[in-house]
C-alpha positions in Angstrom: 0.0 -0.3 0.0 2.6 2.5 0.8 4.3 1.5 -2.5 0.9 1.7 -4.2 0.2 5.0 -2.8 3.1 6.7 -3.7 3.3 5.3 -7.9 -0.6 6.4 -8.0 0.2 9.7 -6.2 3.4 10.4 -8.5 1.7 9.7 -11.6 -1.5 11.8 -10.5 0.3 15.0 -9.8 3.0 14.7 -12.6 0.2 14.9 -14.5 -1.5 18.1 -13.3 2.0 19.6 -13.4 2.0 18.9 -16.9 -1.3 20.1 -17.5 -2.0 22.9 -14.9 1.6 24.0 -13.7 0.7 22.5 -10.0 2.3 23.3 -7.2 3.5 26.6 -8.5 -0.1 28.0 -9.6 -1.3 27.6 -5.9 1.2 31.2 -5.5 -0.6 32.6 -7.9 -3.5 35.4 -7.7 -7.0 34.3 -8.2 -6.9 36.3 -11.6 -4.8 33.8 -13.1 -5.8 30.8 -11.4 -9.5 30.8 -11.7 -9.1 31.3 -15.8 -6.8 28.8 -15.8 -8.1 26.2 -13.9 -12.1 27.3 -15.7 -10.0 26.2 -19.4 -8.8 23.3 -17.9 -12.0 21.8 -16.9 -14.0 19.4 -16.3 -10.7 16.6 -17.0 -9.3 19.2 -14.4 -11.2 18.1 -11.8 -11.6 14.9 -13.1 -7.3 14.5 -12.2 -7.9 16.7 -8.6 -10.3 13.9 -8.2 -7.3 11.2 -8.9 -4.6 13.0 -6.9 -6.6 13.7 -4.1 -7.9 9.7 -3.2 -4.4 8.4 -4.8 -2.8 10.2 -2.2 -6.4 9.4 0.5 -4.2 5.3 -0.1 -1.3 6.8 2.0 -3.5 6.5 5.0 -4.0 2.8 5.2 -0.2 1.9 5.1 -0.4 4.8 8.0 -3.0 2.9 10.2 -1.7 -0.5 9.7 2.0 -0.1 9.9 2.5 -0.7 13.9 1.0 -4.3 14.0 3.0 -4.8 11.4 6.1 -3.7 13.4 4.6 -5.3 16.0 4.6 -2.1 18.0 1.0 -1.2 18.7 2.2 -1.1 22.1 4.7 1.6 21.6 2.8 4.7 22.9 5.3 7.5 20.3 4.8 5.4 17.2 0.7 5.4 18.2 0.5 9.0 18.8 2.3 9.3 15.9 0.1 6.7 13.8 -2.7 9.3 14.6 -1.4 12.4 13.7 -0.3 11.0 9.8 -3.7 9.7 9.5 -5.2 12.8 10.4 -2.5 14.4 8.4 -3.8 12.4 5.3 -7.4 13.4 6.0 -6.4 17.2 6.2 -4.3 17.0 3.0 -7.5 15.3 1.3 -9.7 18.7 2.0 -6.7 20.2 1.0 -7.0 18.5 -2.6 -10.5 17.5 -2.8 -11.5 21.7 -3.0 -10.4 21.5 -6.3 -13.5 19.1 -7.2 -15.9 20.4 -5.2 -15.3 24.3 -4.3 -13.2 26.1 -7.3 -15.2 24.7 -10.0 -18.3 27.3 -9.3 -15.9 29.9 -8.6 -14.3 29.8 -11.5 -17.7 29.3 -13.4 -18.6 32.7 -11.8 -15.6 34.4 -12.0 -15.8 33.5 -16.0 -19.1 34.5 -16.4 -19.4 37.5 -14.0 -19.2 41.2 -14.2 -16.5 43.4 -12.4 -18.1 43.9 -9.7 -18.8 39.8 -9.4 -15.2 39.1 -10.2 -13.9 41.1 -7.3 -16.4 39.1 -5.2 -15.4 35.8 -6.3 -12.0 36.5 -6.2 -12.0 37.2 -2.6 -14.0 34.4 -1.9 -11.5 32.3 -4.0 -8.2 33.5 -1.7 -10.2 33.3 1.5 -10.9 29.4 0.9 -7.2 29.0 -0.4 -5.8 30.3 2.5 -7.8 28.6 4.9 -8.3 25.2 3.0 -5.0 24.9 0.8 -2.1 26.9 2.8 -3.5 26.0 6.4 -5.1 22.8 6.4 -3.6 21.3 3.6 -0.2 22.5 3.3 0.6 23.5 6.7 -0.9 21.2 9.1 -1.3 18.4 6.8 2.9 18.1 5.9 3.8 19.2 9.5 1.4 16.0 10.7 2.8 13.7 7.9 6.5 15.0 8.6 6.0 14.8 12.6 4.9 11.0 11.7 8.0 10.1 9.4 10.5 11.4 12.1 9.2 9.5 15.0 9.4 6.6 12.8 12.9 6.8 12.0 13.6 7.3 15.4 12.1 4.3 16.2 14.1 2.4 13.1 16.6 3.8 14.6 16.4 3.3 17.9 15.0 -0.3 17.5 16.3 -1.7 14.1 12.8 -3.0 13.4 14.1 -2.3 9.9 17.4 -1.6 8.1 18.9 1.2 9.8 19.6 2.8 6.7 15.8 3.8 6.0 15.4 5.4 9.2 19.1 7.9 8.1 17.4 9.1 5.1 14.2 8.8 6.0 15.1 11.9 8.6 16.8 13.8 6.1 13.9 14.2 3.1 12.1 14.5 6.2 14.0 17.6 7.3 14.0 18.9 3.6 10.8 18.4 3.2 10.1 20.6 6.4 11.8 23.8 5.0 9.0 24.1 2.5 7.1 25.6 5.4 9.1 28.9 4.5 7.0 29.1 1.3 3.8 27.9 3.2 4.3 31.0 6.0 5.1 33.7 3.0 1.8 33.4 1.9 0.6 35.1 5.1 4.1 36.5 6.2 5.3 38.3 3.4 9.3 38.3 3.2 9.6 35.5 5.0 12.8 33.2 4.1 12.2 31.1 1.1 13.7 28.4 -0.5 12.3 27.6 -3.6 13.8 24.2 -4.5 12.0 22.7 -1.0 8.9 21.8 -1.8 10.2 20.3 -4.9 13.4 18.6 -3.1 11.4 17.8 0.0 8.3 16.1 -1.5 10.0 13.8 -4.3 12.1 12.6 -1.8 9.7 12.3 0.7 7.7 10.6 -2.0 11.0 7.6 -2.9 11.4 7.3 0.8 7.5 6.1 1.1 8.5 3.7 -1.8 11.4 2.2 -0.1 9.7 1.9 3.1 7.0 -0.1 1.7 9.5 -2.1 -0.2 11.3 -2.7 2.7 8.7 -4.2 4.7 8.0 -6.5 1.0 11.3 -7.6 1.4 12.7 -7.8 4.4 11.3 -10.2 7.6 9.6 -8.5 10.2 7.8 -9.9 13.3 3.6 -9.4 13.2 2.5 -8.4 16.6 0.2 -12.1 18.0 -0.5 -13.9 20.6 3.2 -15.1 21.6 5.2 -12.8 23.4 8.8 -13.9 23.4 9.6 -14.0 20.1 11.6 -11.2 19.7 11.2 -8.4 16.4 14.2 -9.3 14.0 16.9 -6.7 14.8 18.8 -5.2 11.6 22.7 -4.8 11.1 24.1 -3.8 8.5 21.3 -4.9 6.4 21.1 -8.1 7.7 18.2 -9.6 10.0 19.6 -11.0 13.5 16.7 -13.3 15.1 17.3 -16.4 17.1 16.6 -18.7 13.9 18.7 -16.0 11.4 22.0 -15.0 13.9 24.0 -13.2 12.2 26.7 -15.0 12.5 25.1 -18.2 10.4 
């Protein structure tokens, strides 16, 4: 499910980027965004719909991961799991604005007179800052970064998965966090922005999600169950160490 989410979302987002200049267009004013959206509808609406629900797939493996790793009783991972699930919901709201909120605004802007367009542009800005910048981008990204950082620390400390996965996850999560500068600048003009943080951070984070899924698929890990004796496998230099598979063997 991690791999499926990463691959399908990347395909949908790449299509959206090619035909709608996403995500750069998010920082354009309403007088630019709304006519561009109206020109691309209704096909553009369906692409946003696909982008939203392919990202939503991520909630399933995020919620199931503690059981797969045998860490259902780990308090830190429990809290992070709910943060991750909440993040996906907030991001889904941000994406689905383009399906249910933006189309009527774009139509009204296209067909209205000057006064109507001015009012629609104000409405656009309000919903864009609230549903997009605040919920989808700021809170959504912060919560999912918190999830990935917590998971990476657990990987490094408990070695339930290869340590390189934890180290790279911390690195890409840090890069992804730097994208908050671009989001905060929408409310605080002049706030420091690194233009490449969003592209590099989100791309690297997406690749890490795929690597996480592949690691779970190909490496032996313990499924949480009634047996309290069997330990979770310990990874050292990429090789599992368990009573059944001693590293020295």
